[in-house]
C-alpha positions in Angstrom: -134.9 132.1 176.3 -133.6 132.5 172.8 -130.3 133.9 174.0 -129.7 131.0 176.5 -130.5 128.5 173.7 -128.0 130.2 171.2 -125.3 130.3 174.0 -125.8 126.7 174.8 -125.6 125.8 171.1 -122.3 127.8 170.6 -121.0 125.9 173.6 -122.0 122.5 172.3 -120.7 123.3 168.8 -117.4 124.7 169.6 -116.4 123.1 173.0 -115.0 119.9 171.5 -112.6 121.9 169.5 -111.1 123.5 172.4 -110.7 120.1 174.2 -109.0 118.3 171.3 -106.9 121.1 169.8 -103.2 121.8 171.0 -102.6 125.3 169.5 -104.6 128.4 168.9 -104.0 127.8 165.1 -105.8 124.5 165.2 -108.7 125.8 167.4 -109.2 128.7 164.9 -109.0 126.6 161.8 -111.6 124.1 163.1 -113.8 127.1 164.0 -113.4 128.6 160.6 -114.1 125.2 158.9 -117.3 124.8 161.0 -118.3 128.4 160.2 -117.8 127.7 156.5 -119.9 124.7 156.7 -122.8 126.6 158.4 -122.4 129.4 156.0 -122.5 127.2 153.0 -125.7 125.5 154.2 -127.3 128.8 154.8 -126.2 130.0 151.4 -127.8 127.1 149.7 -131.1 127.8 151.7 -131.0 131.5 150.6 -130.7 130.4 147.1 -133.6 128.1 147.3 -135.6 130.8 148.8 -134.7 133.1 146.0 -135.6 130.6 143.3 -138.8 130.0 145.3 -139.6 133.6 144.9 -139.0 133.5 141.2 -141.5 130.6 140.8 -144.1 132.4 142.8 -143.5 135.6 141.0 -144.0 133.9 137.5 -147.0 131.9 138.9 -148.8 134.9 140.2 -148.3 137.1 137.2 -152.1 138.0 137.1 -152.4 139.0 140.8 -150.7 142.2 141.8 -150.8 141.4 145.6 -149.3 137.9 145.2 -146.6 139.5 143.1 -145.7 141.8 145.9 -145.4 138.9 148.3 -143.2 137.2 145.7 -141.1 140.2 145.4 -140.6 140.3 149.1 -139.4 136.6 149.0 -137.0 137.5 146.3 -135.6 140.3 148.2 -135.2 138.2 151.3 -133.3 135.6 149.1 -131.0 138.3 147.7 -130.2 139.6 151.1 -129.7 136.2 152.5 -127.2 135.5 149.7 -125.3 138.9 150.2 -125.0 138.2 153.9 -123.7 134.7 153.4 -121.3 135.8 150.7 -119.9 138.6 153.0 -119.7 136.0 155.8 -117.7 133.7 153.8 -115.5 136.6 152.7 -115.0 137.5 156.4 -114.0 134.0 157.2 -111.5 133.9 154.4 -110.0 137.2 155.4 -109.6 135.9 159.1 -108.1 132.6 157.8 -105.6 134.4 155.7 -104.8 137.0 158.4 -104.0 134.4 161.0 -102.4 132.3 158.3 -104.3 129.1 159.2 -103.6 125.9 157.2 -100.2 124.3 156.2 -98.4 127.6 156.3 -96.7 128.9 159.3 -96.0 132.5 160.0 -92.7 133.8 158.8 -90.8 135.6 161.5 -87.9 137.9 160.8 -84.6 136.9 162.3 -82.3 139.4 163.9 -79.5 140.7 161.9 -76.1 138.8 162.5 -73.5 140.7 164.4 -70.1 140.7 162.7 -66.9 141.9 164.5 -65.5 145.2 163.5 -61.9 145.0 162.7 -59.6 147.0 164.9 -57.1 149.5 163.3 -53.5 148.6 163.5 
């Protein structure tokens, strides 16, 4: 059931980009921008989880079991931030690889043919 929901969510999020875009570059650029927005929001959430773990760790300084729970929250916050940072990096690498934005790819032109002078 969750897989069907995720597929439908993906179609709902990205189908308008395919309908309005004329080129692959525009489609990919819009997808990267949407992914950056989602990753940014998730990065903020993981940072809040990390700081909540810090607050719980400090608040439960006298209870070892609660400190263990707070450490787990801290670790999940760190893991979330690491995953989101790597996702941002991957999106940046893909954007630079496909040269999305104002730059257009530079293609090499064939060498010019010059006539060879005949002896004589």
